[in-house]
C-alpha positions, -999 to 999 in steps of 0.1 A, spaced: -385 -1 -154 -388 -6 -191 -419 -5 -212 -400 -16 -244 -367 -26 -255 -345 -17 -288 -328 -51 -297 -309 -34 -325 -283 -7 -314 -289 26 -330 -255 42 -346 -257 75 -328 -222 80 -330 -223 78 -369 -238 109 -367 -221 125 -341 -200 149 -363 -230 165 -380 -252 169 -349 -223 184 -330 -216 206 -358 -252 219 -353 -246 221 -317 -217 247 -325 -236 266 -348 -266 268 -320 -240 274 -294 -222 301 -316 -256 320 -324 -266 320 -286 -233 336 -276 -241 362 -305 -275 371 -292 -262 371 -255 -235 399 -268 -255 419 -292 -291 418 -276 -284 409 -240 -307 396 -213 -340 412 -205 -335 414 -166 -359 416 -142 -368 441 -113 -346 418 -90 -316 423 -109 -321 459 -124 -339 476 -94 -372 494 -92 -399 501 -69 -411 474 -43 -447 478 -29 -469 459 -3 -503 465 -1 -531 449 22 -567 437 14 -597 433 36 -603 399 22 -581 374 3 -565 391 -27 -568 380 -64 -531 379 -77 -542 375 -112 -568 404 -114 -542 428 -95 -515 417 -121 -540 430 -148 -549 460 -131 -511 469 -127 -506 459 -162 -530 484 -175 -509 513 -165 -486 502 -192 -460 481 -172 -449 451 -186 -422 435 -163 -442 434 -129 -441 405 -102 -473 403 -83 -473 378 -53 -487 370 -20 -466 376 11 -472 360 44 -511 359 41 -536 357 14 -548 394 19 -510 408 17 -496 414 -16 -462 423 -30 -456 442 -61 -424 449 -80 -423 475 -106 -396 481 -131 -378 514 -131 -397 543 -150 -377 571 -165 -388 604 -148 -410 592 -124 -399 586 -85 -409 558 -66 -434 580 -47 -452 587 -79 -452 551 -92 -467 540 -57 -494 567 -61 -504 556 -95 -506 518 -89 -524 524 -54 -549 545 -73 -555 518 -99 -558 494 -71 -583 514 -50 -605 520 -81 -613 485 -82 -614 479 -44 -615 507 -21 -604 486 7 -568 484 -2 -540 501 19 -504 507 12 -482 492 37 -446 503 23 -435 514 -7 -397 516 -13 -369 514 -41 -346 487 -47 -314 498 -60 -292 481 -88 -266 474 -63 -290 445 -50 -292 432 -87 -252 432 -87 -252 409 -57 -277 385 -71 -259 384 -105 -226 378 -88 -242 351 -63 -258 334 -92 -227 333 -114 -206 318 -83 -233 292 -79 -231 283 -115 -194 280 -112 -195 259 -82 -220 236 -100 -199 233 -130 -168 225 -110 -183 200 -86 -198 181 -117 -165 177 -133 -146 166 -100 -176 143 -95 -174 125 -128 -136 126 -128 -136 108 -96 -165 83 -102 -155 75 -140 -125 90 -158 -115 127 -163 -126 124 -200 -160 118 -191 -157 151 -165 -145 173 -193 -176 160 -217 -202 164 -193 -187 200 -183 -187 211 -222 -224 195 -225 -237 213 -195 -222 247 -205 -237 239 -240 -273 237 -223 -267 266 -201 -256 291 -230 -284 276 -253 -313 285 -226 -297 321 -221 -295 324 -259 -334 320 -263 -339 343 -235 -318 369 -252 -330 363 -286 -368 364 -276 -361 391 -249 -380 370 -225 -379 383 -187 -348 369 -171 -356 366 -132 -343 347 -102 -370 320 -108 -352 315 -143 -320 314 -128 -333 287 -104 -343 268 -133 -312 270 -152 -292 256 -122 -321 228 -120 -312 221 -155 -276 217 -148 -283 190 -122 -310 173 -146 -287 170 -174 -256 156 -155 -280 130 -141 -286 119 -177 -249 121 -186 -241 99 -153 -267 72 -165 -250 71 -201 -215 68 -188 -226 42 -164 -238 20 -192 -207 27 -210 -186 14 -182 -211 -17 -182 -207 -22 -218 -170 -20 -218 -169 -48 -191 -196 -72 -211 -185 -69 -247 -148 -70 -252 -151 -71 -290 -169 -38 -295 -150 -7 -302 -157 23 -284 -184 36 -310 -201 6 -308 -198 6 -270 -214 38 -267 -242 32 -292 -252 2 -271 -251 23 -238 -272 49 -252 -298 25 -271 -300 4 -237 -312 35 -220 -337 48 -245 -368 30 -228 -357 46 -194 -349 81 -209 -384 83 -228 -402 74 -195 -384 98 -172 -384 127 -195 -418 125 -207 -432 122 -173 -411 153 -162 -417 172 -192 -458 166 -184 -452 184 -148 -433 213 -163 -458 219 -191 -483 218 -164 -467 246 -147 -463 265 -178 -500 261 -190 -517 264 -156 -490 278 -133 -496 317 -139 -473 343 -148 -450 338 -118 -440 304 -131 -442 311 -168 -405 318 -176 -395 292 -148 -412 265 -167 -401 277 -201 -363 277 -192 -369 239 -176 -386 229 -210 -358 242 -231 -332 228 -208 -348 191 -208 -349 190 -245 -315 202 -250 -301 183 -219 -312 150 -237 -299 162 -268 -265 168 -251 -260 140 -230 -264 117 -263 -247 139 -289 -223 160 -271 -212 144 -239 -210 109 -253 -196 122 -284 -169 143 -266 -158 114 -245 -153 91 -276 -131 120 -294 -111 124 -262 -102 85 -265 -120 71 -238 -114 35 -239 -119 0 -220 -88 3 -202 -99 38 -186 -128 22 -169 -121 -13 -164 -92 -29 -147 -76 -54 -171 -59 -86 -159 -33 -111 -172 -61 -135 -186 -77 -104 -202 -44 -99 -223 -43 -136 -237 -63 -138 -268 -63 -177 -269 -81 -178 -233 -118 -183 -243 -129 -175 -210 -109 -142 -212 -130 -111 -196 -128 -80 -176 -118 -80 -140 -138 -59 -119 
């Protein structure tokens, strides 16, 4: 579906060098902040106290979060578990305070607001659990990147696989760089958002790569930069419609989804914006610089090699 069509190709590749220089600078800054500041890991990664409480009526998670935050806790997770009257609370490690003392302090604050609340369990989740989650997340990230490279190398050509892998790494590192710079909480939900961005970004790359292959078949007189410009321009309507509708949904989660979805939606927002940028200016440009050409994607017949044949064309 297209709401509009751009008739004249936009010379994206003309500015590829400048825009990729900006990408490199942004990437380096992201790595710098990750190295110097690090990620502000949530309780799921660092360990802490996990409490489960029960109410006599459906619990108001928002008010409970405010009550716990009033005690000075910032990185907390409050959510329903199993039913509307049961709530799980995760608290960060507090120096000089035991798990039992944390549980008593939080339970006291909750009882002050609602005497009917009861404590079901309170236990310490050690950092070893966090190490397992980090390892599992890195393994998942590596598997996704490897799968993307293999898929694109088989479907298109190895140059596209390398270009897409670099572009996806670019997106992931920049998202992590934002979280390191602003010290936003990095939780399992954010990790899930990062993995979702990988799939989202590679989908945009596949659409552009597919149009590049079609353009190579259709326009024999265009050189590689012109083919890439035409492919990107021809997908602009689809890109705007798809990404605008997706971003509208993500912004709804960001604005109205509450604290539990706040950073997840923020990671998706950053990822979608940079995913569009990387698919157009990073992945396509790297494929061009790696020397992708018509013969890489289209089988050439003897008729194609005859310059005097007015009907010469690609053999598909």
